Backbone atoms as SQL, in Angstrom:
CREATE TABLE atoms (id INTEGER PRIMARY KEY, chain TEXT, resi INTEGER, resn TEXT, atom TEXT, x REAL, y REAL, z REAL);
INSERT INTO atoms VALUES
  (1, 'A', 1, 'MET', 'N', -4.251, -66.547, -25.746),
  (2, 'A', 1, 'MET', 'CA', -5.060, -65.526, -25.108),
  (3, 'A', 1, 'MET', 'C', -4.184, -64.350, -24.652),
  (4, 'A', 2, 'LYS', 'N', -3.064, -64.650, -24.021),
  (5, 'A', 2, 'LYS', 'CA', -2.172, -63.586, -23.572),
  (6, 'A', 2, 'LYS', 'C', -1.584, -62.845, -24.762),
  (7, 'A', 3, 'ARG', 'N', -1.263, -63.611, -25.799),
  (8, 'A', 3, 'ARG', 'CA', -0.695, -63.023, -26.991),
  (9, 'A', 3, 'ARG', 'C', -1.687, -62.037, -27.620),
  (10, 'A', 4, 'TRP', 'N', -2.951, -62.430, -27.631),
  (11, 'A', 4, 'TRP', 'CA', -3.999, -61.588, -28.201),
  (12, 'A', 4, 'TRP', 'C', -4.129, -60.279, -27.420),
  (13, 'A', 5, 'LYS', 'N', -4.061, -60.383, -26.084),
  (14, 'A', 5, 'LYS', 'CA', -4.150, -59.184, -25.250),
  (15, 'A', 5, 'LYS', 'C', -2.949, -58.268, -25.482),
  (16, 'A', 6, 'LYS', 'N', -1.765, -58.864, -25.616),
  (17, 'A', 6, 'LYS', 'CA', -0.567, -58.064, -25.852),
  (18, 'A', 6, 'LYS', 'C', -0.679, -57.332, -27.186),
  (19, 'A', 7, 'GLU', 'N', -1.140, -58.050, -28.197),
  (20, 'A', 7, 'GLU', 'CA', -1.284, -57.432, -29.508),
  (21, 'A', 7, 'GLU', 'C', -2.302, -56.286, -29.460),
  (22, 'A', 8, 'GLU', 'N', -3.383, -56.523, -28.740),
  (23, 'A', 8, 'GLU', 'CA', -4.411, -55.495, -28.609),
  (24, 'A', 8, 'GLU', 'C', -3.856, -54.264, -27.882),
  (25, 'A', 9, 'GLU', 'N', -3.085, -54.491, -26.827),
  (26, 'A', 9, 'GLU', 'CA', -2.482, -53.387, -26.090),
  (27, 'A', 9, 'GLU', 'C', -1.489, -52.630, -26.962),
  (28, 'A', 10, 'GLU', 'N', -0.712, -53.350, -27.746),
  (29, 'A', 10, 'GLU', 'CA', 0.251, -52.704, -28.636),
  (30, 'A', 10, 'GLU', 'C', -0.471, -51.853, -29.677),
  (31, 'A', 11, 'GLU', 'N', -1.563, -52.361, -30.215),
  (32, 'A', 11, 'GLU', 'CA', -2.331, -51.609, -31.191),
  (33, 'A', 11, 'GLU', 'C', -2.905, -50.334, -30.564),
  (34, 'A', 12, 'GLU', 'N', -3.397, -50.455, -29.339),
  (35, 'A', 12, 'GLU', 'CA', -3.940, -49.285, -28.647),
  (36, 'A', 12, 'GLU', 'C', -2.848, -48.247, -28.412),
  (37, 'A', 13, 'GLU', 'N', -1.654, -48.712, -28.027),
  (38, 'A', 13, 'GLU', 'CA', -0.545, -47.794, -27.795),
  (39, 'A', 13, 'GLU', 'C', -0.158, -47.084, -29.093),
  (40, 'A', 14, 'GLU', 'N', -0.116, -47.851, -30.181),
  (41, 'A', 14, 'GLU', 'CA', 0.217, -47.254, -31.469),
  (42, 'A', 14, 'GLU', 'C', -0.825, -46.205, -31.870),
  (43, 'A', 15, 'GLU', 'N', -2.092, -46.512, -31.654),
  (44, 'A', 15, 'GLU', 'CA', -3.150, -45.562, -31.975),
  (45, 'A', 15, 'GLU', 'C', -3.027, -44.298, -31.132),
  (46, 'A', 16, 'GLU', 'N', -2.708, -44.468, -29.845),
  (47, 'A', 16, 'GLU', 'CA', -2.538, -43.315, -28.971),
  (48, 'A', 16, 'GLU', 'C', -1.367, -42.452, -29.433),
  (49, 'A', 17, 'GLU', 'N', -0.262, -43.101, -29.822),
  (50, 'A', 17, 'GLU', 'CA', 0.901, -42.360, -30.299),
  (51, 'A', 17, 'GLU', 'C', 0.561, -41.589, -31.577),
  (52, 'A', 18, 'GLU', 'N', -0.176, -42.245, -32.474),
  (53, 'A', 18, 'GLU', 'CA', -0.575, -41.576, -33.710),
  (54, 'A', 18, 'GLU', 'C', -1.463, -40.373, -33.406),
  (55, 'A', 19, 'GLU', 'N', -2.390, -40.529, -32.473),
  (56, 'A', 19, 'GLU', 'CA', -3.269, -39.422, -32.100),
  (57, 'A', 19, 'GLU', 'C', -2.465, -38.272, -31.509),
  (58, 'A', 20, 'GLU', 'N', -1.476, -38.608, -30.664),
  (59, 'A', 20, 'GLU', 'CA', -0.635, -37.572, -30.070),
  (60, 'A', 20, 'GLU', 'C', 0.154, -36.837, -31.141),
  (61, 'A', 21, 'GLU', 'N', 0.686, -37.594, -32.106),
  (62, 'A', 21, 'GLU', 'CA', 1.438, -36.966, -33.189),
  (63, 'A', 21, 'GLU', 'C', 0.542, -36.038, -34.004),
  (64, 'A', 22, 'GLU', 'N', -0.685, -36.482, -34.286),
  (65, 'A', 22, 'GLU', 'CA', -1.625, -35.652, -35.034),
  (66, 'A', 22, 'GLU', 'C', -1.957, -34.378, -34.265),
  (67, 'A', 23, 'GLU', 'N', -2.145, -34.513, -32.965),
  (68, 'A', 23, 'GLU', 'CA', -2.448, -33.338, -32.141),
  (69, 'A', 23, 'GLU', 'C', -1.280, -32.361, -32.159),
  (70, 'A', 24, 'GLU', 'N', -0.050, -32.901, -32.056),
  (71, 'A', 24, 'GLU', 'CA', 1.131, -32.045, -32.087),
  (72, 'A', 24, 'GLU', 'C', 1.232, -31.316, -33.428),
  (73, 'A', 25, 'GLU', 'N', 0.972, -32.036, -34.524),
  (74, 'A', 25, 'GLU', 'CA', 1.020, -31.412, -35.842),
  (75, 'A', 25, 'GLU', 'C', -0.031, -30.313, -35.960),
  (76, 'A', 26, 'GLU', 'N', -1.233, -30.570, -35.450),
  (77, 'A', 26, 'GLU', 'CA', -2.298, -29.560, -35.490),
  (78, 'A', 26, 'GLU', 'C', -1.904, -28.331, -34.681),
  (79, 'A', 27, 'GLU', 'N', -1.295, -28.557, -33.514),
  (80, 'A', 27, 'GLU', 'CA', -0.860, -27.436, -32.686),
  (81, 'A', 27, 'GLU', 'C', 0.208, -26.619, -33.407),
  (82, 'A', 28, 'GLU', 'N', 1.150, -27.314, -34.067),
  (83, 'A', 28, 'GLU', 'CA', 2.195, -26.608, -34.807),
  (84, 'A', 28, 'GLU', 'C', 1.594, -25.784, -35.937),
  (85, 'A', 29, 'GLU', 'N', 0.627, -26.359, -36.652),
  (86, 'A', 29, 'GLU', 'CA', -0.027, -25.630, -37.742),
  (87, 'A', 29, 'GLU', 'C', -0.750, -24.401, -37.207),
  (88, 'A', 30, 'GLU', 'N', -1.435, -24.561, -36.074),
  (89, 'A', 30, 'GLU', 'CA', -2.142, -23.427, -35.478),
  (90, 'A', 30, 'GLU', 'C', -1.168, -22.330, -35.078),
  (91, 'A', 31, 'GLU', 'N', -0.011, -22.733, -34.507),
  (92, 'A', 31, 'GLU', 'CA', 0.998, -21.751, -34.122),
  (93, 'A', 31, 'GLU', 'C', 1.532, -21.017, -35.347),
  (94, 'A', 32, 'GLU', 'N', 1.784, -21.765, -36.437),
  (95, 'A', 32, 'GLU', 'CA', 2.274, -21.138, -37.662),
  (96, 'A', 32, 'GLU', 'C', 1.242, -20.167, -38.228),
  (97, 'A', 33, 'GLU', 'N', -0.034, -20.565, -38.206),
  (98, 'A', 33, 'GLU', 'CA', -1.087, -19.678, -38.700),
  (99, 'A', 33, 'GLU', 'C', -1.178, -18.418, -37.854),
  (100, 'A', 34, 'GLU', 'N', -1.082, -18.581, -36.540),
  (101, 'A', 34, 'GLU', 'CA', -1.144, -17.431, -35.639),
  (102, 'A', 34, 'GLU', 'C', 0.037, -16.499, -35.894),
  (103, 'A', 35, 'GLU', 'N', 1.214, -17.079, -36.097),
  (104, 'A', 35, 'GLU', 'CA', 2.391, -16.266, -36.376),
  (105, 'A', 35, 'GLU', 'C', 2.232, -15.527, -37.704),
  (106, 'A', 36, 'ALA', 'N', 1.688, -16.208, -38.707),
  (107, 'A', 36, 'ALA', 'CA', 1.465, -15.569, -40.006),
  (108, 'A', 36, 'ALA', 'C', 0.458, -14.435, -39.880),
  (109, 'A', 37, 'ARG', 'N', -0.604, -14.667, -39.092),
  (110, 'A', 37, 'ARG', 'CA', -1.599, -13.613, -38.881),
  (111, 'A', 37, 'ARG', 'C', -0.969, -12.405, -38.206),
  (112, 'A', 38, 'HIS', 'N', -0.129, -12.682, -37.214),
  (113, 'A', 38, 'HIS', 'CA', 0.528, -11.602, -36.480),
  (114, 'A', 38, 'HIS', 'C', 1.443, -10.814, -37.417),
  (115, 'A', 39, 'THR', 'N', 2.205, -11.534, -38.238),
  (116, 'A', 39, 'THR', 'CA', 3.120, -10.883, -39.166),
  (117, 'A', 39, 'THR', 'C', 2.363, -10.028, -40.169),
  (118, 'A', 40, 'SER', 'N', 1.291, -10.584, -40.744),
  (119, 'A', 40, 'SER', 'CA', 0.531, -9.812, -41.728),
  (120, 'A', 40, 'SER', 'C', -0.133, -8.610, -41.062),
  (121, 'A', 41, 'HIS', 'N', -0.549, -8.749, -39.812),
  (122, 'A', 41, 'HIS', 'CA', -1.152, -7.628, -39.101),
  (123, 'A', 41, 'HIS', 'C', -0.111, -6.524, -38.884),
  (124, 'A', 42, 'GLN', 'N', 1.105, -6.924, -38.497),
  (125, 'A', 42, 'GLN', 'CA', 2.165, -5.937, -38.302),
  (126, 'A', 42, 'GLN', 'C', 2.477, -5.212, -39.609),
  (127, 'A', 43, 'LEU', 'N', 2.540, -5.975, -40.713),
  (128, 'A', 43, 'LEU', 'CA', 2.798, -5.355, -42.011),
  (129, 'A', 43, 'LEU', 'C', 1.665, -4.413, -42.401),
  (130, 'A', 44, 'LEU', 'N', 0.440, -4.811, -42.068),
  (131, 'A', 44, 'LEU', 'CA', -0.703, -3.962, -42.368),
  (132, 'A', 44, 'LEU', 'C', -0.608, -2.646, -41.609),
  (133, 'A', 45, 'LEU', 'N', -0.210, -2.725, -40.350),
  (134, 'A', 45, 'LEU', 'CA', -0.067, -1.511, -39.549),
  (135, 'A', 45, 'LEU', 'C', 1.039, -0.611, -40.098),
  (136, 'A', 46, 'GLN', 'N', 2.075, -1.237, -40.658),
  (137, 'A', 46, 'GLN', 'CA', 3.187, -0.464, -41.213),
  (138, 'A', 46, 'GLN', 'C', 2.879, 0.057, -42.615),
  (139, 'A', 47, 'GLY', 'N', 1.819, -0.449, -43.213),
  (140, 'A', 47, 'GLY', 'CA', 1.469, -0.028, -44.561),
  (141, 'A', 47, 'GLY', 'C', 2.181, -0.819, -45.636),
  (142, 'A', 48, 'ASN', 'N', 2.808, -1.922, -45.283),
  (143, 'A', 48, 'ASN', 'CA', 3.571, -2.721, -46.243),
  (144, 'A', 48, 'ASN', 'C', 2.894, -4.039, -46.581),
  (145, 'A', 49, 'TYR', 'N', 1.644, -4.178, -46.256),
  (146, 'A', 49, 'TYR', 'CA', 0.976, -5.474, -46.454),
  (147, 'A', 49, 'TYR', 'C', 0.515, -5.622, -47.886),
  (148, 'A', 50, 'GLN', 'N', 0.998, -6.650, -48.528),
  (149, 'A', 50, 'GLN', 'CA', 0.544, -6.992, -49.873),
  (150, 'A', 50, 'GLN', 'C', 0.257, -8.482, -49.888),
  (151, 'A', 51, 'PRO', 'N', -0.988, -8.861, -49.777),
  (152, 'A', 51, 'PRO', 'CA', -1.292, -10.287, -49.735),
  (153, 'A', 51, 'PRO', 'C', -0.892, -10.969, -51.036),
  (154, 'A', 52, 'ALA', 'N', -0.300, -12.133, -50.893),
  (155, 'A', 52, 'ALA', 'CA', 0.100, -12.895, -52.073),
  (156, 'A', 52, 'ALA', 'C', -1.133, -13.522, -52.699),
  (157, 'A', 53, 'PRO', 'N', -1.241, -13.435, -54.026),
  (158, 'A', 53, 'PRO', 'CA', -2.402, -14.055, -54.664),
  (159, 'A', 53, 'PRO', 'C', -2.347, -15.566, -54.493),
  (160, 'A', 54, 'ARG', 'N', -3.456, -16.135, -54.103),
  (161, 'A', 54, 'ARG', 'CA', -3.494, -17.581, -53.892),
  (162, 'A', 54, 'ARG', 'C', -3.409, -18.324, -55.211),
  (163, 'A', 55, 'ASP', 'N', -4.015, -17.750, -56.215),
  (164, 'A', 55, 'ASP', 'CA', -4.005, -18.376, -57.525),
  (165, 'A', 55, 'ASP', 'C', -3.405, -17.363, -58.490),
  (166, 'A', 56, 'THR', 'N', -2.295, -17.696, -59.110),
  (167, 'A', 56, 'THR', 'CA', -1.621, -16.711, -59.951),
  (168, 'A', 56, 'THR', 'C', -2.507, -16.271, -61.103),
  (169, 'A', 57, 'HIS', 'N', -3.287, -17.174, -61.667),
  (170, 'A', 57, 'HIS', 'CA', -4.184, -16.801, -62.766),
  (171, 'A', 57, 'HIS', 'C', -5.205, -15.780, -62.270),
  (172, 'A', 58, 'LEU', 'N', -5.776, -16.046, -61.115),
  (173, 'A', 58, 'LEU', 'CA', -6.740, -15.113, -60.545),
  (174, 'A', 58, 'LEU', 'C', -6.053, -13.801, -60.198),
  (175, 'A', 59, 'GLY', 'N', -4.848, -13.890, -59.670),
  (176, 'A', 59, 'GLY', 'CA', -4.094, -12.681, -59.349),
  (177, 'A', 59, 'GLY', 'C', -3.856, -11.836, -60.583),
  (178, 'A', 60, 'LEU', 'N', -3.529, -12.484, -61.703),
  (179, 'A', 60, 'LEU', 'CA', -3.321, -11.753, -62.952),
  (180, 'A', 60, 'LEU', 'C', -4.614, -11.124, -63.443),
  (181, 'A', 61, 'LYS', 'N', -5.724, -11.839, -63.285),
  (182, 'A', 61, 'LYS', 'CA', -7.020, -11.283, -63.688),
  (183, 'A', 61, 'LYS', 'C', -7.330, -10.032, -62.877),
  (184, 'A', 62, 'ILE', 'N', -7.123, -10.127, -61.584),
  (185, 'A', 62, 'ILE', 'CA', -7.418, -8.988, -60.708),
  (186, 'A', 62, 'ILE', 'C', -6.517, -7.812, -61.073),
  (187, 'A', 63, 'GLN', 'N', -5.237, -8.091, -61.330),
  (188, 'A', 63, 'GLN', 'CA', -4.318, -7.030, -61.710),
  (189, 'A', 63, 'GLN', 'C', -4.768, -6.398, -63.022),
  (190, 'A', 64, 'GLY', 'N', -5.237, -7.209, -63.956),
  (191, 'A', 64, 'GLY', 'CA', -5.738, -6.688, -65.230),
  (192, 'A', 64, 'GLY', 'C', -6.950, -5.788, -65.028),
  (193, 'A', 65, 'TRP', 'N', -7.850, -6.212, -64.151),
  (194, 'A', 65, 'TRP', 'CA', -9.029, -5.392, -63.867),
  (195, 'A', 65, 'TRP', 'C', -8.612, -4.058, -63.251),
  (196, 'A', 66, 'ALA', 'N', -7.644, -4.128, -62.342),
  (197, 'A', 66, 'ALA', 'CA', -7.183, -2.900, -61.697),
  (198, 'A', 66, 'ALA', 'C', -6.548, -1.961, -62.722),
  (199, 'A', 67, 'ASP', 'N', -5.741, -2.520, -63.629),
  (200, 'A', 67, 'ASP', 'CA', -5.108, -1.696, -64.658),
  (201, 'A', 67, 'ASP', 'C', -6.144, -1.055, -65.572),
  (202, 'A', 68, 'SER', 'N', -7.134, -1.840, -65.991),
  (203, 'A', 68, 'SER', 'CA', -8.156, -1.273, -66.877),
  (204, 'A', 68, 'SER', 'C', -8.969, -0.209, -66.139),
  (205, 'A', 69, 'TRP', 'N', -9.224, -0.402, -64.859),
  (206, 'A', 69, 'TRP', 'CA', -9.953, 0.591, -64.072),
  (207, 'A', 69, 'TRP', 'C', -9.146, 1.892, -64.002),
  (208, 'A', 70, 'LYS', 'N', -7.834, 1.758, -63.773),
  (209, 'A', 70, 'LYS', 'CA', -6.978, 2.942, -63.708),
  (210, 'A', 70, 'LYS', 'C', -6.984, 3.674, -65.049),
  (211, 'A', 71, 'ARG', 'N', -6.881, 2.904, -66.149),
  (212, 'A', 71, 'ARG', 'CA', -6.899, 3.521, -67.475),
  (213, 'A', 71, 'ARG', 'C', -8.208, 4.286, -67.695),
  (214, 'A', 72, 'ARG', 'N', -9.321, 3.662, -67.288),
  (215, 'A', 72, 'ARG', 'CA', -10.617, 4.317, -67.441),
  (216, 'A', 72, 'ARG', 'C', -10.671, 5.613, -66.652),
  (217, 'A', 73, 'GLN', 'N', -10.142, 5.558, -65.429),
  (218, 'A', 73, 'GLN', 'CA', -10.139, 6.766, -64.600),
  (219, 'A', 73, 'GLN', 'C', -9.316, 7.866, -65.251),
  (220, 'A', 74, 'LEU', 'N', -8.160, 7.503, -65.819),
  (221, 'A', 74, 'LEU', 'CA', -7.310, 8.499, -66.458),
  (222, 'A', 74, 'LEU', 'C', -7.967, 9.078, -67.709),
  (223, 'A', 75, 'THR', 'N', -8.619, 8.230, -68.503),
  (224, 'A', 75, 'THR', 'CA', -9.268, 8.743, -69.715),
  (225, 'A', 75, 'THR', 'C', -10.436, 9.637, -69.354),
  (226, 'A', 76, 'GLU', 'N', -11.167, 9.310, -68.296),
  (227, 'A', 76, 'GLU', 'CA', -12.273, 10.166, -67.875),
  (228, 'A', 76, 'GLU', 'C', -11.762, 11.520, -67.414),
  (229, 'A', 77, 'LYS', 'N', -10.623, 11.534, -66.722),
  (230, 'A', 77, 'LYS', 'CA', -10.048, 12.795, -66.252),
  (231, 'A', 77, 'LYS', 'C', -9.619, 13.649, -67.440),
  (232, 'A', 78, 'THR', 'N', -8.982, 13.025, -68.420),
  (233, 'A', 78, 'THR', 'CA', -8.519, 13.803, -69.568),
  (234, 'A', 78, 'THR', 'C', -9.691, 14.316, -70.388),
  (235, 'A', 79, 'GLU', 'N', -10.777, 13.570, -70.459),
  (236, 'A', 79, 'GLU', 'CA', -11.950, 14.033, -71.194),
  (237, 'A', 79, 'GLU', 'C', -12.611, 15.209, -70.487),
  (238, 'A', 80, 'ASP', 'N', -12.584, 15.186, -69.154),
  (239, 'A', 80, 'ASP', 'CA', -13.190, 16.273, -68.396),
  (240, 'A', 80, 'ASP', 'C', -12.416, 17.570, -68.554),
  (241, 'A', 81, 'VAL', 'N', -11.122, 17.476, -68.743),
  (242, 'A', 81, 'VAL', 'CA', -10.273, 18.671, -68.819),
  (243, 'A', 81, 'VAL', 'C', -10.374, 19.284, -70.146);
């Protein structure tokens, strides 16, 4: 009976420690996110903000669309002149 109670108490302590570790990790992640937000905001204010594409394939697609849009704008300008 005493052994069972000790084991139960040890399990509870382990669970509490795990919960504390998880909370600490979550707090660290939140701090890192806040720092990243602050940094990107500062870069935005300085005019140097260039968000990194999350997906390189998507980033390449977007860059391609931007290039084709620029080409279209240039051809329209030359046709108007």
